[in-house]
ROSE-4610 file (N, C-alpha, C; in Angstrom, 1 decimal, always signed):
// ROSE-4610
residu = [Q/Q/Q/V/V/V/Q/Q/Q/L/L/L/V/V/V/E/E/E/S/S/S/G/G/G/G/G/G/G/G/G/L/L/L/V/V/V/Q/Q/Q/A/A/A/G/G/G/G/G/G/S/S/S/L/L/L/R/R/R/L/L/L/S/S/S/C/C/C/T/T/T/A/A/A/S/S/S/R/R/R/S/S/S/S/S/S/F/F/F/G/G/G/I/I/I/N/N/N/S/S/S/M/M/M/G/G/G/W/W/W/Y/Y/Y/R/R/R/Q/Q/Q/A/A/A/L/L/L/G/G/G/K/K/K/Q/Q/Q/R/R/R/E/E/E/L/L/L/V/V/V/A/A/A/A/A/A/I/I/I/T/T/T/S/S/S/G/G/G/G/G/G/S/S/S/T/T/T/N/N/N/Y/Y/Y/A/A/A/D/D/D/S/S/S/V/V/V/K/K/K/G/G/G/R/R/R/F/F/F/T/T/T/I/I/I/S/S/S/R/R/R/D/D/D/N/N/N/V/V/V/K/K/K/N/N/N/T/T/T/V/V/V/Y/Y/Y/L/L/L/Q/Q/Q/M/M/M/D/D/D/S/S/S/L/L/L/K/K/K/P/P/P/E/E/E/D/D/D/T/T/T/G/G/G/V/V/V/Y/Y/Y/Y/Y/Y/C/C/C/N/N/N/L/L/L/R/R/R/N/N/N/V/V/V/F/F/F/G/G/G/V/V/V/D/D/D/Y/Y/Y/W/W/W/G/G/G/Q/Q/Q/G/G/G/T/T/T/Q/Q/Q/V/V/V/I/I/I/V/V/V/S/S/S/S/S/S]
num = [1/1/1/2/2/2/3/3/3/4/4/4/5/5/5/6/6/6/7/7/7/8/8/8/9/9/9/10/10/10/11/11/11/12/12/12/13/13/13/14/14/14/15/15/15/16/16/16/17/17/17/18/18/18/19/19/19/20/20/20/21/21/21/22/22/22/23/23/23/24/24/24/25/25/25/26/26/26/27/27/27/28/28/28/29/29/29/30/30/30/31/31/31/32/32/32/33/33/33/34/34/34/35/35/35/36/36/36/37/37/37/38/38/38/39/39/39/40/40/40/41/41/41/42/42/42/43/43/43/44/44/44/45/45/45/46/46/46/47/47/47/48/48/48/49/49/49/50/50/50/51/51/51/52/52/52/53/53/53/54/54/54/55/55/55/56/56/56/57/57/57/58/58/58/59/59/59/60/60/60/61/61/61/62/62/62/63/63/63/64/64/64/65/65/65/66/66/66/67/67/67/68/68/68/69/69/69/70/70/70/71/71/71/72/72/72/73/73/73/74/74/74/75/75/75/76/76/76/77/77/77/78/78/78/79/79/79/80/80/80/81/81/81/82/82/82/83/83/83/84/84/84/85/85/85/86/86/86/87/87/87/88/88/88/89/89/89/90/90/90/91/91/91/92/92/92/93/93/93/94/94/94/95/95/95/96/96/96/97/97/97/98/98/98/99/99/99/100/100/100/101/101/101/102/102/102/103/103/103/104/104/104/105/105/105/106/106/106/107/107/107/108/108/108/109/109/109/110/110/110/111/111/111/112/112/112/113/113/113/114/114/114/115/115/115/116/116/116]
x = [+106.3/+105.4/+106.2/+105.8/+106.5/+105.8/+106.5/+106.1/+106.5/+105.7/+106.0/+105.9/+106.9/+106.9/+107.0/+105.9/+105.8/+106.2/+106.7/+106.9/+106.8/+106.7/+106.8/+105.4/+104.3/+103.1/+103.1/+102.0/+101.9/+101.0/+101.0/+100.2/+101.0/+100.5/+101.3/+100.4/+100.7/+100.0/+100.0/+99.0/+98.9/+100.0/+100.6/+101.9/+103.2/+103.0/+104.1/+104.5/+105.5/+106.0/+106.1/+106.0/+106.3/+107.0/+107.7/+108.3/+108.0/+107.3/+107.0/+108.0/+108.2/+109.2/+108.4/+108.8/+108.3/+109.4/+109.7/+110.8/+110.1/+110.6/+110.1/+111.1/+110.5/+111.3/+112.0/+111.9/+112.6/+113.4/+114.2/+114.9/+114.1/+114.6/+113.9/+113.7/+114.3/+114.1/+112.6/+112.1/+110.7/+109.7/+110.2/+109.3/+109.1/+107.8/+107.5/+107.4/+106.7/+106.6/+106.3/+106.6/+106.2/+105.6/+104.7/+104.0/+103.2/+102.5/+101.6/+100.2/+99.3/+97.9/+97.4/+96.3/+95.7/+94.2/+93.7/+92.2/+91.8/+91.0/+90.4/+89.0/+88.6/+87.4/+86.3/+85.6/+84.5/+84.6/+86.0/+86.3/+87.0/+87.1/+87.9/+89.3/+90.2/+91.6/+92.0/+92.9/+93.3/+94.9/+95.3/+96.7/+97.2/+98.4/+99.0/+100.2/+101.1/+102.3/+102.8/+103.4/+104.1/+105.4/+106.3/+107.5/+107.9/+108.3/+108.6/+110.1/+110.4/+111.8/+112.8/+112.2/+113.1/+113.2/+112.4/+112.5/+111.3/+110.5/+109.4/+108.3/+107.9/+107.0/+105.6/+104.6/+103.3/+102.7/+102.0/+101.4/+99.9/+99.1/+97.8/+97.9/+97.0/+97.0/+97.0/+96.3/+96.1/+97.5/+98.5/+99.8/+100.9/+100.7/+101.8/+102.4/+103.7/+104.4/+104.5/+103.9/+104.0/+104.7/+104.3/+104.9/+106.0/+107.0/+108.0/+108.2/+108.1/+108.4/+109.8/+110.5/+111.8/+112.0/+113.0/+113.2/+114.7/+115.1/+116.4/+116.4/+116.8/+116.7/+117.6/+118.7/+119.7/+118.9/+118.2/+117.6/+116.1/+115.7/+114.3/+113.3/+113.6/+112.8/+112.3/+111.0/+110.4/+110.0/+110.2/+110.1/+109.0/+108.2/+107.2/+107.5/+108.1/+108.4/+107.1/+106.4/+105.1/+105.3/+105.4/+105.5/+104.2/+104.2/+103.0/+101.7/+101.7/+100.5/+99.3/+98.1/+96.8/+95.9/+94.9/+94.0/+93.4/+93.2/+92.6/+93.6/+94.9/+95.9/+95.6/+94.8/+94.6/+94.1/+94.6/+94.1/+95.1/+94.7/+95.7/+96.4/+97.7/+98.6/+99.1/+98.9/+99.3/+100.4/+101.5/+102.5/+102.0/+102.4/+102.0/+103.2/+103.3/+104.3/+103.5/+103.9/+103.3/+104.5/+104.4/+105.4/+105.2/+106.1/+106.1/+105.0/+104.3/+103.1/+101.8/+101.9/+100.7/+100.2/+100.8/+100.3/+100.6/+99.6/+99.7/+100.0/+101.0/+101.2/+101.0/+100.5/+100.2/+100.7/+101.1/+101.5/+100.4/+100.6/+99.5/+98.9/+99.5/+99.0/+99.6/+99.7/+100.2/+99.3/+98.9/+98.0/+98.7/+98.1/+98.6/+97.4/+97.7/+96.7/+97.2/+96.5/+97.0/+95.9/+96.3/+95.4/+95.4/+94.3/+94.2/+94.5]
y = [+114.0/+113.5/+113.2/+113.6/+113.3/+112.1/+111.2/+110.1/+110.3/+110.1/+110.2/+108.7/+108.4/+107.0/+107.3/+106.8/+107.0/+105.8/+106.0/+104.9/+105.3/+104.3/+104.6/+104.6/+104.3/+104.3/+102.9/+102.8/+101.7/+101.8/+100.8/+100.8/+101.2/+102.1/+102.5/+102.8/+102.7/+102.9/+104.6/+105.0/+106.5/+106.8/+108.0/+108.4/+108.0/+107.2/+106.7/+107.6/+107.2/+108.0/+107.1/+107.8/+107.3/+108.3/+107.9/+108.8/+108.4/+109.3/+109.1/+109.7/+109.0/+109.6/+109.5/+110.5/+110.6/+111.1/+110.3/+110.6/+110.9/+112.0/+112.4/+111.9/+111.6/+110.9/+111.9/+113.2/+114.1/+115.1/+116.0/+116.8/+118.0/+118.6/+119.7/+121.0/+121.0/+122.1/+122.2/+123.4/+123.5/+123.1/+122.7/+122.4/+123.6/+123.9/+125.0/+124.5/+123.5/+122.9/+121.4/+120.8/+119.4/+119.3/+118.4/+118.3/+117.0/+116.9/+115.9/+116.3/+115.4/+115.6/+114.3/+114.4/+113.2/+113.1/+111.9/+111.8/+110.7/+111.1/+110.1/+109.6/+108.4/+107.8/+108.8/+109.0/+109.8/+111.3/+111.7/+113.1/+113.6/+114.9/+115.4/+115.4/+115.4/+115.4/+116.8/+116.8/+118.0/+118.2/+119.4/+119.6/+119.3/+118.5/+118.3/+119.2/+119.2/+120.0/+120.2/+121.3/+121.5/+122.3/+122.1/+122.9/+123.5/+124.6/+125.2/+124.9/+125.2/+125.0/+125.8/+126.9/+127.9/+127.4/+126.4/+125.9/+126.4/+127.2/+127.7/+126.6/+126.5/+125.4/+125.9/+125.1/+125.4/+124.1/+124.3/+123.1/+123.3/+122.2/+122.3/+122.5/+123.3/+123.6/+122.3/+121.3/+120.1/+119.3/+119.7/+118.8/+119.7/+121.0/+121.9/+121.4/+121.4/+121.0/+119.4/+118.6/+117.2/+116.7/+117.3/+116.8/+117.8/+117.2/+118.1/+117.6/+118.6/+118.3/+118.8/+118.0/+118.5/+117.9/+118.4/+117.9/+117.9/+116.9/+116.8/+117.0/+118.2/+118.6/+117.8/+117.2/+116.4/+115.0/+114.5/+113.2/+113.4/+114.7/+114.9/+114.2/+114.4/+113.6/+114.5/+114.3/+115.1/+114.0/+114.5/+113.6/+114.2/+113.4/+113.8/+113.0/+113.6/+113.1/+113.3/+112.3/+112.4/+111.8/+112.6/+112.2/+112.5/+111.9/+112.0/+111.8/+110.6/+110.4/+110.2/+110.6/+110.5/+109.6/+109.0/+108.2/+109.1/+110.4/+111.2/+111.6/+111.1/+111.2/+110.1/+109.1/+108.0/+108.5/+107.9/+108.2/+107.8/+108.0/+107.8/+109.0/+109.0/+110.2/+110.2/+111.3/+111.4/+112.5/+112.1/+113.0/+114.0/+115.2/+116.2/+116.9/+117.1/+118.0/+119.0/+120.3/+121.4/+122.1/+122.1/+122.7/+124.2/+124.8/+126.4/+126.8/+125.9/+126.4/+126.1/+125.6/+125.3/+124.0/+123.1/+121.7/+120.8/+120.1/+119.2/+117.7/+117.1/+115.6/+114.9/+113.7/+113.0/+111.6/+111.2/+109.9/+108.9/+107.6/+106.6/+106.6/+107.2/+107.1/+106.1/+106.4/+105.4/+105.4/+104.3/+104.3/+104.5/+105.3/+105.4/+105.1/+104.2/+103.8/+104.0/+104.9/+105.0/+104.5/+103.4/+102.9/+103.5/+103.4/+104.0/+103.1]
z = [+67.6/+68.6/+69.9/+71.0/+72.3/+73.0/+73.5/+74.3/+75.8/+76.7/+78.1/+78.8/+79.4/+80.1/+81.6/+82.3/+83.7/+84.5/+85.8/+86.7/+88.1/+89.0/+90.4/+91.2/+90.6/+91.3/+92.1/+92.9/+93.7/+94.8/+95.7/+97.1/+98.1/+99.0/+100.2/+101.3/+102.5/+103.7/+103.8/+104.5/+104.8/+105.6/+105.4/+106.0/+105.3/+104.3/+103.5/+102.4/+101.6/+100.6/+99.2/+98.1/+96.8/+96.0/+95.0/+94.0/+92.6/+91.9/+90.4/+89.6/+88.5/+87.6/+86.1/+85.3/+83.9/+83.1/+82.0/+81.1/+79.7/+79.1/+77.8/+76.8/+75.6/+74.5/+73.7/+73.9/+73.2/+74.1/+73.5/+74.3/+75.0/+75.9/+76.6/+75.8/+74.6/+73.8/+73.3/+73.6/+73.1/+74.2/+75.3/+76.5/+77.3/+77.6/+78.5/+79.8/+80.1/+81.5/+81.5/+82.6/+82.7/+84.3/+84.3/+85.6/+85.7/+86.8/+87.2/+87.5/+86.9/+87.2/+87.8/+88.4/+89.0/+88.8/+88.7/+88.6/+89.4/+90.5/+91.4/+90.7/+91.2/+90.7/+90.7/+89.6/+89.6/+89.7/+89.6/+89.6/+88.4/+88.2/+87.1/+87.3/+86.3/+86.4/+87.0/+87.9/+88.5/+88.6/+88.5/+88.6/+90.0/+90.0/+91.3/+91.5/+90.4/+90.5/+89.1/+88.9/+87.6/+87.8/+86.9/+86.9/+85.5/+85.4/+84.1/+83.7/+82.5/+82.1/+82.8/+83.4/+84.2/+85.7/+86.1/+87.4/+88.4/+87.8/+88.7/+88.9/+90.2/+90.5/+90.9/+90.7/+91.1/+91.7/+92.9/+93.5/+93.8/+93.8/+94.4/+95.9/+96.4/+97.8/+98.7/+98.2/+98.9/+99.1/+98.3/+98.4/+98.8/+99.0/+99.4/+100.7/+100.8/+102.0/+102.2/+101.2/+101.2/+100.0/+98.9/+97.5/+97.1/+96.4/+95.8/+94.3/+93.4/+92.0/+91.7/+90.8/+90.3/+88.9/+88.2/+86.9/+86.6/+85.7/+85.2/+83.7/+83.4/+81.9/+81.0/+81.6/+80.8/+80.5/+81.5/+81.2/+80.8/+80.5/+80.1/+81.1/+82.3/+83.3/+84.4/+84.7/+85.9/+87.0/+88.2/+89.4/+90.2/+90.9/+92.0/+93.2/+94.2/+95.5/+96.3/+96.8/+97.5/+98.9/+99.9/+101.3/+102.1/+103.2/+104.1/+103.4/+102.6/+101.7/+102.5/+101.9/+102.6/+101.7/+102.2/+101.3/+100.2/+100.5/+99.4/+98.3/+98.5/+97.3/+96.3/+96.6/+95.7/+94.3/+93.3/+92.0/+91.0/+89.7/+88.5/+88.3/+88.3/+88.2/+86.7/+86.1/+84.7/+84.5/+83.8/+83.5/+82.3/+82.4/+81.4/+80.9/+79.6/+79.1/+78.2/+78.4/+77.6/+76.8/+75.5/+74.7/+74.7/+74.0/+73.9/+73.1/+72.3/+71.5/+72.3/+73.6/+74.3/+74.0/+73.3/+73.1/+74.3/+74.7/+75.9/+75.3/+76.0/+75.7/+77.2/+77.1/+78.3/+78.3/+79.6/+79.8/+79.9/+80.0/+80.1/+81.5/+82.5/+83.9/+84.7/+85.9/+86.8/+88.1/+88.7/+89.7/+91.1/+91.8/+93.2/+94.2/+95.2/+96.1/+97.5/+98.3/+99.7/+100.6/+101.3/+102.2/+103.7/+104.3/+105.6/+106.7]
């Protein structure tokens, strides 16, 4: 069983920055990708950004050029640097880990609120 521990959410004004971190409780062996999803109130959970074990990245169109995902395989940690935040970035951000068998693991979620 993999546990994901997230940190870094909070309240920030529009235009500001936040950095989310997520650490997995196991080694990177068997991990296909790690990423971040978010869920705004009344909306479905959506992919924000993901990074594969080989370093390939994928971003939602709405965050391209503003968010950067990175990972430290030694620390089993994935980061999401969020710059130029907008009120529409508000939501609960969930860390995701997908193993090589396609099984998804989720963190408990961290709240991000961007005030206008």
